[in-house]
C-alpha positions as CSV (number, residue, x, y, z in Angstrom):
1,M,76.7,2.0,-58.4
2,S,77.2,-1.3,-60.8
3,D,77.1,-0.7,-64.7
4,R,73.6,-1.5,-64.4
5,E,72.6,0.4,-61.9
6,A,74.4,3.5,-63.8
7,R,72.6,2.8,-66.8
8,V,69.2,2.9,-65.2
9,V,69.7,5.9,-63.6
10,A,71.5,7.4,-66.6
11,Q,68.0,6.7,-68.7
12,V,66.1,9.0,-66.6
13,D,66.2,12.6,-67.8
14,K,66.8,14.7,-64.8
15,K,65.7,18.1,-65.7
16,L,62.0,19.4,-64.9
17,F,59.3,18.3,-67.4
18,L,57.5,21.6,-67.9
19,G,54.6,21.9,-70.2
20,G,56.0,18.6,-72.1
21,N,59.2,19.9,-72.5
22,W,62.5,19.0,-70.4
23,R,64.6,21.9,-69.4
24,D,66.6,23.2,-66.3
25,A,65.3,25.3,-63.6
26,S,65.1,28.7,-63.9
27,S,67.3,29.2,-61.5
28,G,69.6,26.7,-62.6
29,A,70.1,25.0,-59.4
30,T,69.8,21.4,-58.8
31,F,69.7,18.9,-55.8
32,E,71.1,15.6,-54.9
33,V,69.4,12.1,-54.6
34,E,71.0,9.9,-52.4
35,D,70.6,5.8,-52.2
36,P,69.6,5.3,-48.9
37,S,71.3,1.9,-48.4
38,T,74.7,3.3,-48.9
39,R,74.2,7.3,-48.3
40,K,76.1,7.6,-51.8
41,V,74.6,10.2,-54.4
42,L,72.9,9.0,-57.2
43,C,72.7,12.1,-59.4
44,D,71.8,15.5,-59.5
45,V,68.0,16.6,-60.5
46,A,66.8,20.2,-61.6
47,D,65.5,22.0,-58.5
48,A,62.2,23.9,-59.4
49,G,61.3,27.1,-57.9
50,R,58.4,29.7,-58.2
51,E,59.2,31.1,-61.6
52,D,58.6,27.3,-62.9
53,A,56.0,26.7,-60.8
54,M,53.9,29.5,-62.3
55,E,55.2,28.5,-65.8
56,A,53.8,25.2,-65.4
57,L,50.8,26.4,-64.0
58,D,50.4,29.0,-67.3
59,A,51.5,25.4,-69.5
60,A,48.4,24.0,-67.7
61,A,45.7,26.5,-67.9
62,R,46.3,27.0,-71.6
63,A,46.1,23.3,-72.2
64,Q,43.0,22.6,-70.1
65,P,40.0,23.8,-72.8
66,G,41.5,21.5,-75.6
67,W,42.3,18.7,-73.4
68,A,39.0,18.6,-71.8
69,R,37.5,18.1,-75.4
70,V,39.6,15.2,-76.1
71,A,37.2,12.2,-76.9
72,P,37.0,9.9,-73.4
73,R,38.4,7.0,-75.9
74,E,41.4,8.7,-76.8
75,R,42.3,9.5,-72.9
76,G,41.8,5.8,-71.9
77,E,44.1,4.7,-74.6
78,I,46.9,6.9,-73.6
79,L,46.5,5.5,-70.3
80,H,46.3,1.9,-71.6
81,R,49.2,2.3,-73.7
82,S,50.9,3.9,-70.5
83,F,49.9,0.5,-68.4
84,E,51.5,-1.7,-71.3
85,L,54.9,0.4,-71.3
86,L,55.3,0.3,-67.5
87,M,54.7,-3.4,-67.5
88,E,57.4,-3.8,-70.2
89,R,59.8,-1.6,-68.1
90,Q,58.7,-3.4,-65.0
91,E,62.3,-4.4,-64.3
92,E,64.4,-1.3,-64.9
93,L,61.6,0.8,-63.2
94,A,62.2,-1.5,-60.3
95,V,65.7,-0.9,-60.0
96,L,65.1,2.8,-60.1
97,M,62.7,3.0,-57.4
98,T,65.0,0.6,-55.1
99,L,67.8,2.8,-55.7
100,E,66.2,6.2,-54.6
101,M,63.7,4.7,-52.1
102,G,65.4,1.6,-50.7
103,K,62.8,-1.1,-50.6
104,P,63.6,-4.5,-51.6
105,L,63.8,-5.5,-55.6
106,A,60.9,-7.8,-55.5
107,E,58.5,-5.3,-53.7
108,A,59.7,-2.7,-56.4
109,R,58.6,-4.8,-58.8
110,G,55.4,-5.3,-57.3
111,E,54.7,-1.6,-56.6
112,I,55.3,-1.2,-60.5
113,A,52.7,-3.6,-61.5
114,Y,50.5,-2.1,-58.7
115,A,51.0,1.2,-60.2
116,A,50.4,0.1,-63.5
117,E,46.8,-1.0,-62.5
118,F,45.9,2.5,-61.9
119,F,46.1,3.5,-65.4
120,R,44.4,0.4,-66.7
121,W,41.6,0.8,-64.3
122,F,41.0,4.4,-65.2
123,S,41.6,3.8,-69.0
124,E,38.2,1.9,-68.7
125,E,36.6,4.2,-66.2
126,A,37.4,7.4,-69.0
127,V,34.7,6.1,-71.3
128,R,32.1,5.4,-68.3
129,I,31.6,9.0,-67.0
130,E,27.7,9.5,-67.0
131,G,25.5,12.3,-66.5
132,G,22.0,12.1,-66.1
133,F,18.4,13.2,-68.0
134,A,15.4,13.6,-65.8
135,T,11.8,15.1,-65.6
136,S,11.1,17.9,-62.8
137,P,8.6,16.8,-60.2
138,D,5.9,19.3,-61.5
139,G,6.3,18.2,-65.5
140,K,7.3,21.8,-66.6
141,S,11.3,21.4,-66.9
142,R,13.9,18.8,-67.7
143,F,17.1,18.2,-65.6
144,L,20.2,17.6,-67.7
145,I,23.1,16.5,-65.4
146,M,26.8,16.9,-66.9
147,R,30.2,16.0,-65.4
148,Q,32.7,17.9,-66.8
149,P,36.8,18.0,-65.4
150,V,37.6,20.2,-62.7
151,G,40.3,21.9,-64.1
152,P,44.2,22.2,-63.6
153,C,45.0,20.1,-60.8
154,M,48.0,20.0,-58.4
155,L,49.3,16.7,-57.3
156,I,51.7,16.4,-54.3
157,T,53.0,12.6,-53.7
158,P,54.9,10.9,-50.8
159,W,58.5,9.1,-51.4
160,N,57.1,5.8,-50.0
161,F,55.3,4.5,-53.1
162,P,56.9,6.9,-55.8
163,M,55.4,5.2,-58.4
164,A,52.0,4.1,-57.2
165,M,51.2,7.2,-55.5
166,G,51.6,9.1,-58.8
167,T,49.6,6.9,-61.2
168,R,46.8,6.6,-58.7
169,K,46.3,10.5,-59.1
170,I,47.0,10.9,-62.5
171,G,45.2,7.9,-63.9
172,P,41.9,9.7,-62.8
173,A,43.0,13.0,-63.7
174,I,43.8,12.1,-67.2
175,A,40.7,10.1,-67.6
176,S,38.5,12.9,-66.7
177,G,40.3,15.4,-68.8
178,C,42.3,17.2,-66.2
179,T,45.8,18.9,-66.6
180,M,48.3,18.6,-64.1
181,I,51.1,19.7,-61.9
182,L,53.1,16.9,-60.3
183,K,55.5,17.6,-57.4
184,P,57.4,14.3,-56.3
185,A,59.0,14.1,-53.0
186,H,62.3,15.6,-53.3
187,Q,63.7,12.0,-52.0
188,T,62.5,10.3,-54.8
189,P,61.9,12.4,-57.9
190,L,63.2,9.8,-60.3
191,S,60.4,7.6,-60.6
192,A,58.1,10.6,-61.3
193,L,60.3,11.7,-63.8
194,A,60.3,8.4,-65.5
195,L,56.8,8.3,-65.6
196,A,56.5,11.6,-67.5
197,G,58.8,10.2,-70.4
198,I,56.5,6.8,-70.7
199,L,53.4,9.4,-70.6
200,T,54.8,11.5,-73.3
201,E,56.1,8.3,-75.3
202,A,52.4,7.0,-74.7
203,G,50.9,10.3,-76.5
204,L,50.4,12.5,-73.7
205,P,49.7,16.2,-75.2
206,E,52.0,18.7,-74.4
207,G,51.2,21.0,-71.6
208,V,48.7,18.3,-69.9
209,L,51.2,17.3,-67.5
210,S,54.5,18.8,-65.6
211,V,56.4,17.4,-62.9
212,L,58.2,19.6,-60.6
213,P,60.9,18.2,-58.3
214,T,62.0,20.7,-55.7
215,S,64.0,20.7,-52.5
216,D,62.0,23.7,-51.3
217,P,58.1,22.5,-51.7
218,G,56.9,25.9,-50.4
219,A,58.2,27.9,-52.9
220,I,56.0,26.0,-55.1
221,T,53.0,24.8,-53.2
222,G,52.0,28.2,-51.5
223,P,52.0,30.2,-55.1
224,L,50.1,27.7,-56.9
225,L,47.4,27.3,-54.4
226,A,47.3,31.0,-54.0
227,D,46.7,31.3,-57.8
228,G,43.0,30.7,-58.7
229,R,43.8,28.8,-62.2
230,I,44.5,26.0,-59.7
231,R,41.2,24.0,-59.1
232,K,41.9,21.0,-57.3
233,L,44.6,19.7,-54.7
234,S,45.1,15.9,-54.4
235,F,47.9,15.2,-51.8
236,T,49.2,12.0,-50.0
237,G,51.4,12.4,-46.9
238,S,51.6,13.3,-43.2
239,T,48.2,14.6,-41.3
240,A,50.2,18.1,-40.2
241,V,51.3,18.9,-43.8
242,G,47.9,18.1,-44.8
243,R,46.4,20.5,-42.3
244,K,48.6,23.4,-43.7
245,L,47.7,22.6,-47.4
246,L,43.9,23.0,-46.5
247,E,44.5,26.1,-44.8
248,Q,46.2,27.2,-47.8
249,S,43.7,26.1,-49.9
250,A,40.9,27.6,-48.0
251,P,41.0,31.1,-49.4
252,Q,40.5,29.9,-53.2
253,V,37.9,27.3,-51.9
254,L,39.6,24.8,-53.9
255,R,38.4,21.1,-53.9
256,T,40.8,18.6,-51.8
257,S,41.5,15.0,-51.7
258,M,43.7,14.2,-48.8
259,E,45.2,10.8,-48.1
260,L,46.8,11.4,-44.5
261,G,48.4,9.4,-42.0
262,G,47.6,6.3,-40.3
263,N,47.7,4.4,-36.8
264,A,45.9,0.8,-38.2
265,P,44.8,-1.3,-35.4
266,F,45.3,-5.1,-35.8
267,L,42.8,-7.0,-34.1
268,V,43.7,-11.1,-33.6
269,F,40.8,-12.8,-31.6
270,D,41.2,-16.2,-29.9
271,D,39.1,-17.6,-32.4
272,A,41.4,-16.6,-35.2
273,D,43.4,-18.7,-37.6
274,M,47.0,-18.6,-36.1
275,D,48.9,-19.4,-39.4
276,A,46.5,-16.6,-41.3
277,A,47.0,-13.8,-38.7
278,V,50.5,-14.3,-38.6
279,D,50.9,-14.0,-42.3
280,G,48.7,-11.4,-42.1
281,A,50.8,-9.5,-39.9
282,M,53.6,-9.8,-41.5
283,L,52.2,-8.5,-44.7
284,A,50.4,-5.6,-42.9
285,K,53.6,-4.6,-40.7
286,M,56.4,-5.3,-43.3
287,R,55.0,-4.1,-46.5
288,N,57.4,-1.5,-47.8
289,I,59.5,-1.9,-44.7
290,G,56.9,-0.7,-42.5
291,E,57.1,2.7,-44.4
292,A,53.1,2.7,-45.1
293,C,50.4,4.4,-43.9
294,T,48.4,1.2,-44.2
295,A,51.2,-0.7,-41.8
296,A,49.8,-2.6,-38.8
297,N,50.6,0.4,-36.0
298,R,49.0,-1.4,-33.1
299,I,48.5,-5.2,-33.0
300,Y,46.2,-6.2,-30.2
301,A,46.2,-10.2,-29.6
302,Q,43.4,-11.3,-27.1
303,S,45.0,-12.5,-23.8
304,G,44.8,-16.0,-24.2
305,I,46.6,-16.5,-27.7
306,A,49.0,-13.4,-27.0
307,E,51.9,-15.3,-25.9
308,E,52.2,-17.8,-28.7
309,F,51.0,-15.1,-31.6
310,S,54.0,-12.7,-30.1
311,R,56.3,-15.7,-30.4
312,R,55.3,-16.8,-33.9
313,L,55.3,-13.2,-34.8
314,S,58.9,-13.0,-33.3
315,E,60.4,-16.0,-35.3
316,R,59.2,-14.9,-38.8
317,M,60.3,-11.5,-38.2
318,G,63.7,-12.7,-36.8
319,A,64.4,-14.4,-39.9
320,L,64.1,-11.6,-42.3
321,R,67.3,-10.5,-43.8
322,L,68.5,-6.7,-43.6
323,G,70.2,-5.7,-46.9
324,R,70.7,-3.4,-49.9
325,G,67.2,-3.9,-51.9
326,L,69.2,-4.9,-55.1
327,D,71.4,-7.7,-52.9
328,D,70.1,-11.4,-53.4
329,G,68.0,-12.7,-50.3
330,A,67.3,-8.9,-49.1
331,D,64.0,-9.0,-47.1
332,V,64.2,-5.5,-45.5
333,G,66.0,-2.4,-47.2
334,P,66.8,0.9,-45.3
335,L,64.6,3.4,-43.8
336,I,64.5,6.7,-46.1
337,D,66.9,8.8,-44.2
338,D,68.5,9.0,-40.6
339,K,65.9,11.4,-39.2
340,A,63.2,8.5,-39.9
341,R,65.6,5.7,-38.2
342,D,66.2,7.8,-35.1
343,K,62.4,8.5,-35.1
344,V,61.9,4.6,-34.9
345,Q,64.5,4.1,-32.3
346,G,63.3,7.0,-30.0
347,L,59.7,5.3,-30.0
348,V,61.3,1.7,-29.3
349,D,63.4,3.4,-26.6
350,D,60.3,5.1,-24.7
351,A,58.1,1.9,-25.0
352,V,61.0,-0.2,-23.4
353,R,61.2,2.4,-20.6
354,R,57.6,2.2,-19.7
355,G,57.8,-1.8,-19.4
356,A,57.6,-3.1,-23.0
357,R,59.8,-6.3,-23.7
358,V,62.1,-6.6,-26.9
359,L,61.6,-9.9,-28.3
360,V,63.7,-9.6,-31.1
361,G,65.6,-6.4,-33.1
362,G,65.3,-3.3,-31.2
363,G,68.2,-1.2,-32.8
364,P,69.6,-0.2,-35.8
365,G,71.3,-2.3,-38.4
366,D,74.8,-2.7,-39.6
367,G,76.2,-0.9,-42.4
368,P,76.1,2.8,-43.9
369,G,72.6,2.9,-44.9
370,H,69.7,3.7,-42.6
371,F,69.0,0.6,-41.2
372,Y,66.8,-0.5,-38.6
373,Q,66.4,-4.1,-37.6
374,P,62.8,-6.0,-37.8
375,T,61.5,-5.7,-34.2
376,V,58.7,-7.3,-31.8
377,L,57.7,-5.6,-28.6
378,A,55.6,-7.6,-26.0
379,D,53.8,-6.0,-23.1
380,V,53.4,-2.8,-24.7
381,P,51.7,-0.4,-22.6
382,F,48.7,1.6,-23.5
383,A,50.6,4.7,-22.7
384,A,53.7,4.2,-25.0
385,E,54.2,6.9,-27.6
386,L,54.1,4.6,-30.3
387,S,50.8,3.4,-29.6
388,N,49.6,7.1,-30.7
389,T,52.3,7.6,-33.5
390,E,52.5,6.2,-37.0
391,I,55.8,4.4,-36.5
392,F,56.8,4.0,-40.1
393,G,59.5,1.3,-39.6
394,P,59.7,-2.4,-39.1
395,V,58.6,-2.5,-35.7
396,A,55.8,-4.4,-34.4
397,P,54.4,-3.9,-30.8
398,V,52.1,-6.2,-29.4
399,L,49.3,-5.2,-26.8
400,T,46.6,-7.5,-25.4
401,F,43.0,-7.4,-24.5
402,E,40.3,-9.5,-23.0
403,T,37.2,-8.5,-24.8
404,E,35.7,-7.5,-28.1
405,E,34.4,-4.5,-26.6
406,E,37.6,-3.5,-25.0
407,A,39.6,-4.2,-28.6
408,V,36.9,-1.9,-30.4
409,R,37.2,0.8,-27.9
410,A,41.2,0.4,-28.0
411,A,41.2,0.3,-31.8
412,N,39.1,3.2,-32.0
413,D,40.9,5.6,-29.4
414,T,43.0,7.7,-31.9
415,E,42.6,10.6,-34.0
416,F,43.5,8.4,-37.1
417,G,41.1,6.6,-39.4
418,L,42.6,5.1,-42.4
419,V,42.4,1.2,-42.1
420,S,41.8,-1.5,-39.7
421,Y,42.9,-5.3,-39.7
422,L,40.6,-8.0,-38.4
423,Y,41.3,-11.7,-37.8
424,T,38.6,-13.9,-36.5
425,Q,36.4,-17.0,-38.0
426,D,33.1,-15.6,-36.4
427,L,30.8,-14.5,-39.4
428,N,28.8,-12.4,-36.3
429,R,32.1,-11.1,-34.8
430,A,33.6,-10.2,-38.0
431,M,30.4,-8.1,-39.3
432,R,30.0,-6.5,-35.6
433,V,33.7,-5.4,-35.3
434,S,33.9,-4.2,-39.0
435,E,30.9,-2.3,-38.6
436,A,32.3,-0.7,-35.2
437,L,35.7,0.2,-36.3
438,E,36.0,3.9,-37.2
439,T,38.1,3.6,-40.5
440,G,37.6,4.0,-44.1
441,M,39.0,0.5,-44.7
442,V,39.2,-2.7,-42.9
443,G,41.5,-5.9,-43.6
444,L,39.0,-8.8,-42.7
445,N,41.3,-11.7,-42.7
446,Q,43.9,-10.3,-44.9
447,G,46.6,-8.1,-44.6
448,V,46.5,-6.0,-47.8
449,V,43.7,-3.9,-48.5
450,S,45.3,-1.9,-51.3
451,N,43.6,-2.4,-54.9
452,P,43.3,0.4,-57.9
453,A,39.5,-1.4,-58.1
454,A,38.7,-0.2,-54.6
455,P,38.2,3.0,-53.2
456,F,41.1,3.8,-50.9
457,G,41.0,6.7,-48.1
458,G,40.0,7.3,-44.5
459,V,38.0,9.2,-42.0
460,K,38.9,11.6,-39.2
461,H,42.4,13.0,-39.4
462,S,43.1,10.2,-41.6
463,G,42.2,12.3,-44.9
464,L,39.3,13.5,-47.2
465,G,38.0,11.7,-50.5
466,R,38.8,8.4,-51.9
467,E,41.4,7.3,-54.6
468,G,40.8,4.3,-57.0
469,G,37.5,2.2,-57.7
470,R,34.8,3.5,-59.4
471,V,34.5,6.6,-57.0
472,G,38.1,7.5,-57.6
473,I,37.2,9.5,-61.0
474,D,34.6,11.7,-58.9
475,E,37.3,13.4,-57.1
476,F,38.2,15.2,-60.5
477,L,34.9,15.9,-61.6
478,D,32.5,18.5,-61.2
479,T,28.6,18.1,-61.5
480,K,26.9,20.6,-63.9
481,Y,22.8,21.1,-63.5
482,V,21.4,22.7,-66.5
483,G,17.4,23.3,-66.2
484,I,15.5,23.2,-69.6
485,G,12.2,24.7,-69.6
486,G,9.6,25.1,-72.1
487,L,8.8,21.5,-73.0
488,V,5.7,21.0,-71.3
């Protein structure tokens, strides 16, 4: 590490943030955090266990009644101060994220700005929590509708967007008056710990938030979900893990929000603006090195333009430069670990065995890190495994279609339903296809759909609930009805 990198890592407290205080794990255990571009250890972080989790829950339960009574404006001001601090420290936080996750520094800067926007958005939503009042149909009573915080929440975030997935969950929880326990991914705990420090500096009261890094998620999630004091689970991660968490949540009938896996189709019709479609495909495929649930996983080009589209996409992908995210000129950083790289290579090998052609890339990158070359595959058969599996890497498989009906059928032929992308200049087709696609979001002539002001989430096996937008805070609020009699 350079002196600058060492300073950035040193500024982050490596202990547990438990009920508003920094302390070692009860067991004294720690685990290593690795730089995926070099495989070198960045630092050791406290390793939380069951005892720590229950102590954090005790703190959240104690703090909940008082925190729920805090004025909405005050909760909003805490979020707005946190937004300002995130933007003031954008550069050092971006360096920290690149070190632990690997994404290029420019993308890390973008994520910090994106993450901060969730705090700004929900700082404004905190004062707009509304109920209702009505007269009963028979006129004999009145209906008073209240919106109240759900209560202590468990928040589980992934490694691919280590800051933004935290603020997307913490923002509405704070705005609604819920206390929280955040479990970040063990690969990327430093961003979450830095965020805890910022929230404390912004005035978040003691006990409202705990951050528990751990190398053994089951030791924390199981006991917490089994305890009746947790009233809400918000999880972002794989569908397989989401299913297990839903099973664990069932006995306590917990409210759950699940942002799970994706298998995003990217449809390019023959009347599309080719320049815009290629630009959009690069964004949809290569954002975050392809390690995103919203990444274009299956690119369908209409047969008449498939060859030109594949050629132009290959030229753009082949021009990208692999490198450590902090290096000047690096466009594509490493994957998170060797397991991820091996998975991507296995999917490419399977597609080639089934007849796909490698137009560019197709193998690991050089160097000690977990690098994989930006790759474009043509003539990919529908039976290829990568057509049915979330790739989570810089591989763009191009499949072809003849008709609109065939494209929609192929796009919907998956258990997932997070996002679809669609490029066409025909307004009628745009509306027909957008309505027919079985996904929670559609990018129409744009390659990025994520926005704090819009509802993010999927259907089918891609999840439950929505994050962001005006509806994002609803996931953290209960509705209470008070019937008032004797007013005739």
